[in-house]
N, C-alpha and C positions, 0 to 999 in steps of 0.2 A: 234885406237878405235874411236877417235873423227871424223875422216874422214868418217868411215863407218856409224856412227850414223847420221852425217849430210847428207850423201848421201841418206840413207833410209828415213829420215824425208823429204828431198827434193822430193823424189819419191812419198811419201804419199801426200805431199802438191800439187804436180803436178796432181796426180790422183784426188784429191778433186776438184781442179780448173777445170780440164777437165770434171769431172762429172757434175759440176754446169753448165758449158757452154753447155754441151751436152743436158742437161735436163732442161734448163731454162723455157721451156714451159710446163713442166710436174710436177710442184710443187703441183698442185691440185691432189685430189684423182683420181686414175684411174676410168674411167667411169664404168668399169665392177664392181667396188666395192663401188658404191654409197650406202648411207644408206637405200635406198629403194630396195636393191637387194632381189631377191626371194631366195627360199631355195637352188636352184641349184647354185646360185652365192655364197651363204654361203659355200657350199661344196667346191667350187673352191678356195675360200680364205683360208680355213683350209688346203687343200691339198698343196697349194702353199707354205705354211709356216710350213710344217710338220717337216723339218729338220733345225738345225743350219747350217749356212754357215760360214766357216772361224772361227773366234773367237766368233761368236754369238753376236757381239756388234751392227753391223749395219744390220744384217739379222738373228735375233733370231728365234727359233722355238716356236710354240704355246704351246708345252708341256714342253720343257726343258729350257725355258727362266728363270725359277727360279734359274738356276745355272749360268746364264750369265747376259744378259740385260733383266730385268724383265718387261720392258715396252712391250715386245712381247706378254705378256698375253692377250692383246686386240685382238689378232688374233683368240682367242677362240670364236666360234659362237654357241656353244652348250655345254651341260653338259656331261662330260665323266669321266670314271675311268681309271687311268693309273697304271698298275702294272709293276715293273721293277726289274731287277737284275743288279748289277754293282760291280766293284772293286773300292777300294778307290783311289783317284787321288794321284799319286806318292807313293802309299802304297798298292801294290798288295796283301799283306797279309790280307787285309780287304775285305771280301766278303759281299755285302749288298743286301737287298731286301726291297722293299717299295711299298706303294700304295698311290695314290693321287687322289683327286677329283678336277676337273677343270671345270670352267664355264665362260661364257661371252656372250656379245651381241654386240660387236664392240665399245660400249662406255666404258664398264667396263669389266675387266677380272680378275679372281682370282683363287688361288690354295691353297689347304690345304691337308696335308698328313703326314704319318709316315714312317720313314726309320730306319732300323736296320742294323748295320755293325758288323759282327762277325770276330774276329781275328783268322785266320786259324792256327796260330802258338801258340795260347793260347786258349784252349777249353772253358775257363771261361771268356775270354775277349770279350766285346761287347760294342757298342755305339748305343743309340737310339735317334733319332732326330725328332722334330716336324718341318715339312717343310711348309712354308707359302709364299704367294705372292699376291699382289694386284696391278692392273694397271688401268689407265683411259685414255681415249682419249679426248683431249680438242680441239674441232672442230674449235673454233675461231682462234687459233694460229697454227692449224694443227700439234699438238704435242701430243705424248703419253708419259706418265711418269709412272714408276712403282718401287715398293720396294718389295724385297723378301729376304728370308734368312732361316736359320736353328737355332732352339733352342734345346740344348741338354737336353733330358729328363732323361736319365740314362747312367751311365758308370760303367762297371764291368770289373775287371781284368786289364790286361796290354794293353796299347795302343801303336801303332807303332811310334808315333812322337809327338813333342810339338804342331804341328798345330791342333791336336785333343784335346788339353787341353781347348780350348775356350768354354765358356758356350753358346755363340751364335755368329753368324756371319750374315752379310747382305750385299746386293748389291742394289744400287740405279741407275736407268737407265732412259734414255729418247731416243725417236726416233722422228726425224723431218720427216714429210710426211710419216707416217708408211704405209699407204695404196697406195702410189704412186709408180711410176716406178723408182724414185730416192730417197734414204733415207740417212740421217745422224744419226749415233748412238753415244751415250755417256754413259759410265758406270763408277761408282765409286765402287770399290771392298773393302771388309773387313771393313765395317763401325764400327764394334765393336772395332776395333783397331785404330780408328781415321783416317780411310781411309788408306788401305795398298797399293792400286794401282789405277790407272785411265786409261781408254781406250777410244779411238775414232775410228770411222770408217765410211766408205761410201759404199753403195751398189747400183747397177744399175740393173734393169731388162732389159736385152738385148732384150728379147722377152718373150712371154708367157711360154717358155720352159726353160729359163736359167737366172741365177742371177750371177753377178760378184761382188765380195766384196773385200775390203782390210781393215783390222783392225790392230790397233797398241795399245800397252799398256806399261806403265812403272810403277815403284814403285812411291810412293809419293815423294821420293827424286829425281826423274827423272832418276833413274838408271834401269838397266835390260831391256832395250828396246827390245820388240819383235814385229815384223811386220809379218802379216799373210795375203797374198793374197789367194783367194779361188774362186771356181766355183761351183754353184749349178745347177743341172739338174732336171727338173720336166717333166718326160715322163709318166704321170699317166697311170697305177697305180704304177709305179716305180719311186723312187726319189734317187738321188745320190748327195753327196757333197764331195769335196776334197779341202783341203788347206794345206799349208806348212808354219809352224811358223819359222821365221828366227830370231835367237838370235843375235841381233846386238851388244848389250852390255853384255859381259859375266862376268862382275865384280860382278854382284849381281843377284840372282835368282829372277824371276818374274813369279808367277804361275797364273796370270790373264788370259794369253793366253798360251795354250800348245805349246811347241816347237816341230818341226819336222812334220811328216805326220799326218794329221787328216782325217779320212774317216767317212762318214755317209751314211747309207743305209736306205731307207724307202720303205714300200710296203703297198698298200691299198687293203686289201682282199675284203672288202665290204665298203659301205658308213658308216657302224657302227664300223668296226674293222680295225685298222691300226697298223703296226709294225714299230719301228724305232730302229736302232742299230748304235753305234759309236765306233770308236777306237781313243783313245787319244783326247777326247773332255773334258767334265767335269770330266769324269772318264777315267781310262785307257781302260776299256771295259764296255760297257753299252748296255743293250737290254731292250726295253720297248714295251708294247702293250697297246693301248688305245681303250676302248670300249665306244661308244657314246650311250646315252640313247635316 
């Protein structure tokens, strides 16, 4: 186990060093995404970050970052409503639906919504959460930071596991150079439990059509290491992401990054209507539609 853990950590370190060397002249914002960008550039920025890539630590999505690295909320450049249906993560008996309001202007991004999960094996069982998130971009140090989480508003009947006993949970995240071609991401998961896990990752925009990322996470004790390399493709109006979570340390479960195959699909019907869907991301299955005002 030790050798496998050391090997994967070495690969991650090598990837980080290679990324830094590759992009040492690209730490500033991409010129396409300067603060003076026009409405067309804003559309391009949102489209580029429609989907989570990999573990969503170094390349989070503008709408689903409340479930991963919340600093990605700064990618929101407009006000939009997101409606979603999903199954519970590691609890397929939970079938949920929700609605969220998101807004942002590149300096600040936020989200607020309601989600309800019904237990399909107990007609009276359900959970209702308040979903929230806030992120800001600090231009002087080229860093975005964000906090997001869920607060349980109601619980009825039987629930499928102890992880749903929590009254609230939250994640704290940061992205270095969020608008550039090279990014470093950091996330602390499960703040209500005194930090359950931590993650780090790096992402590189290979060109305007593709993103390569590698994220890793462990529990706060340093156990349950999961490493997830991934590739994101943006061939507007179609987006695709694929990653594979490698369970390096099997002695302890780590739910910060999903193990195995993760697939994301996105489609931009119009500039005001987008669709995103995931398998094995923050939920086992997730489909969301966002409509911009």
